[in-house]
N, C-alpha and C positions, 0 to 999 in steps of 0.2 A: 881357748875359745877364740873364734875369728870374729872380729868386730870391724867397724867402719875404718878404724885406724890401724889395726893389726891384721895381717893376713899370712897365711901359710906360704912358704917359699914355693914358687912354681905354680900356684893356683891360677895364674893368668898367663902362663907361658904356653905358647902354641905347642900342641902335643906332636910327638914323632909319628903317631898314627895318622893324624891329619896331613902332615907334611909328606908322608909316604903316599897317601891317596893323591895329593897334588902332583907328586912326581910321576905316578902312574898315568895321570891325566895328561901331563905334559909329554911323556914319551909316546903315548898312544895318539895324541894329537899330532905329534911330529910324524908318526908312521902314516896316519891318515892323510896328512898334507903331502908327504913325499912319495906315497905309494909303496913304501917299504913292504916287501913280502909279495909284491905283484898283485894282480887282480884278485887272486884267491884270498889274499890277506887283507884286502881293503875293508871288507865287511867286519872282520874280526877287530881290526884297528878302530873302526867306528864304534863297535859294540863296547870295547874297553874304554874308549875316550868318553863316550856319552854316559856310560854307567858311572865312571869315576867322577866326571863333571857333575852328574846328578847328585852323587853322594856329597861332593863338596858343597853344592847349593843347599842340601838338606842341613849340613853342619852349620853353614852361614845363617840359615833360617833360624835354627835353634839358638845360635849364638846371639843373633839380633834380639830375640826375646830376652835372653839372660842379661845381655849388656844393658838393655833399656831398663830392665828391672833393677839392676845394680845402681844405676844413676837415679832411680826413682825411690830407692830406699831399702831394697832387699839385698843386703850384703851377704846373705847366705849362699848366693849362687856361686861365689868363688870357691867356697869349701866343697861344694858339690861337684866341682870340676867342669861346670858348664862353660867357663870362659877359656878353656884350653882347646876348644873346637874338636875334642876327642869324641867321636860318635858313641863309643862304648860307655861313656859317662852319663849319657842321657837316661832319664828315669824309665823311658819305654824304648829301649833300643830296637826292639822288634817293630814297634809302630813307627819309630822315627826313621829307621834305615832299611830294615829287611823288607817289610811290606811295600814301601814305596818303590824299591828296586824291583821287586817281583811284579808289581803292577806295570812298571815300565817295560819289563821283558815280555809280559803276557799281553798287555793291552795298549801300551803306548800312552797311558794316562799319567799325568803328574799327580800322584796321590799326595795330599798334604802330609807333612811330617807329624810325628807323634806329639811329644811334649817334653818340656823341661818343667820341673816343679817349682813354681813361683810361690813364695810365702806372701800372699796378698795382704795379710794382716799387717805387714810391715810398711805397706804403701798407703799414702794418703792422697786423696784427690782423684776424682773420676777421670779427668783427662789423662793422668798418668797410667791408670789401669787400661784405658782404651789404647794409649800409645804402645804399651807393652804388647798387647794383642796384635796391633797393626804392624809392629816392627818386622815380624816374620814374613808375611805375604809381601810387604814392601821390598824385602830383600829379593824375593822371586821376581818382582817387577823390575828391579835394578838389574838382576842377572839376565832377564829377557832383553833388556835394553842393550846390555853388553854383547849378547849373542847376535842381536840383529843389527848392531852398529855398522858392520860392513855393508849391509843391505841399504839402510836408510841414509848412509853417508856416500853411497854409490862408490864404494871402494873395493869392489869385487874383482877388478882386473888383476889377473895373476893368481887368484885364489883357486886352487884345484877343486874340481867338481865334487869329489868325495868329501872334502872338508866343508865345502859350502853347504851340502845337504845335511851333513852331520850337525852343523850349527843351526840349520833351520829346524831340524827335529828337536834338538836340545831347547831351542827357543819355544817350540810348541809345548814342551813339557813344563817349562817355567810359566807360560801363560795359563795353562790348565791348572797348575798348582795355585797360582795367585787367585784365579777366578773362583775355584772351588773353596779355597780357604777363606775368601772374603764373603761367602754366603752367610747370611744371618741365621745359621742353623746351630743349635746347641752342640757343643763339642768342637766347633770350628772357630777359627780366629775371628771370623765376621761376627759371630755371636758374642765373643769376648770383647769386641769393640763396643757393641751395643749394651751389653749387660750392666755396666756401671750406671747406666741412665734409666734402668728399669726399677720398678718398685720391689721391695723385699717380697711381697706377695707373689708377684709374677716370677721372680727368680726361684722361689721355692717350688712353684708349680712346674717350672721348666726343668729344674735340676735333675729329676729322675731320668729324663730323656737324653741327657748329654752323652752317655756312653754309646748310644745308638744313632747319633746324628750322622756320622760319616757313613755308616751302613745304610741308613735311609737314603742318603744322597746317591750312593752308587746303585741302590735298588731302583731309584727313579731313573737314573741314567741308562738302565737296561731297557727302558721303554724306547722303542724305535723313534717316535716323534721327538721325544726329549733329547735323545742322543744326537739326532740330526741337527736339532736347533742349537744344542750346546757346541758341537763342532763347527757349525756355521758361524757362530759367534767367535770361536777361537780363530778361524780362518779370516774373519773380518778384521780382528785385531792384528793379525800377522800381515795382512795386506796393507793395513794402515802403516806398518813398519817396513813396507816394500818387500816383504817376503811373499812370493807367489804361492797360491793355495796348494799347488802340487808339490812344492819343494820339501816340506816336512815329511810328506808321505814317501818320497823317494828316500829321504834320510832314514825313515823307519824301516823301509825294505832293506837298506844297507845294514842297519842295526841288527836285523834278524838274519844274519849271515847263514844260519843253519838251514834256512828255507831255500837256498839256492842262489844263483848269481842274479844280480840286478843290472839292467841296462840303464846307464846314466843318460838322461836326455840332455840335449844341448840347448842353449839359449842364445838369443841375439843381443 
């Protein structure tokens, strides 16, 4: 039995799967930076770099939930493998990894990750429950800050255009994931932050809707006025971080290399 004082060997060791994904991200990032493979390979390099980086961010999102739960009292997360950053150990690998990657490929939207199973009965205190839920989207916020750092630090001199636009697109994905996940909708982390402060009666009434919360959000996003307002908000956040509104979309065009060549705009 794993307890707070005894744990299985390797349950907190970073997995080879995660390190492999990081290695792919690094190699693809180098290819996007150097232009390896010529103009025809630039889009493919951006595709691999952004996809690998997105999976890394999903792993960090779930790890943040698990690590915060560990320090809040749920020592079972180690035995479940959540602290290894291995995406295949998550309770809903399809929801956590596969669907988010497919949504990036198809629509350029940062779908919130699926779940790690937290044994909430082990945790005492409403603030701890709220913090566990907040830890994931806060990781996306931090990741967005890292991606946009060259922009708001005005450190883009010498950064190749392909890599610049890839970072802008990756930042957009992180911002969309953070905003969507922070919505107070059942099934999303935003509701998880709010839930400990609700009465038992309200929780029981809301609980049946939790499996459908994310589907409802995306159904609403299909409405043109809502979709426009949502992406206007995303672009406003990115502009505040000195990323121009068109830069993520150029990055998205590069990412979709199978659609044909992209002409990279210049900037002054």
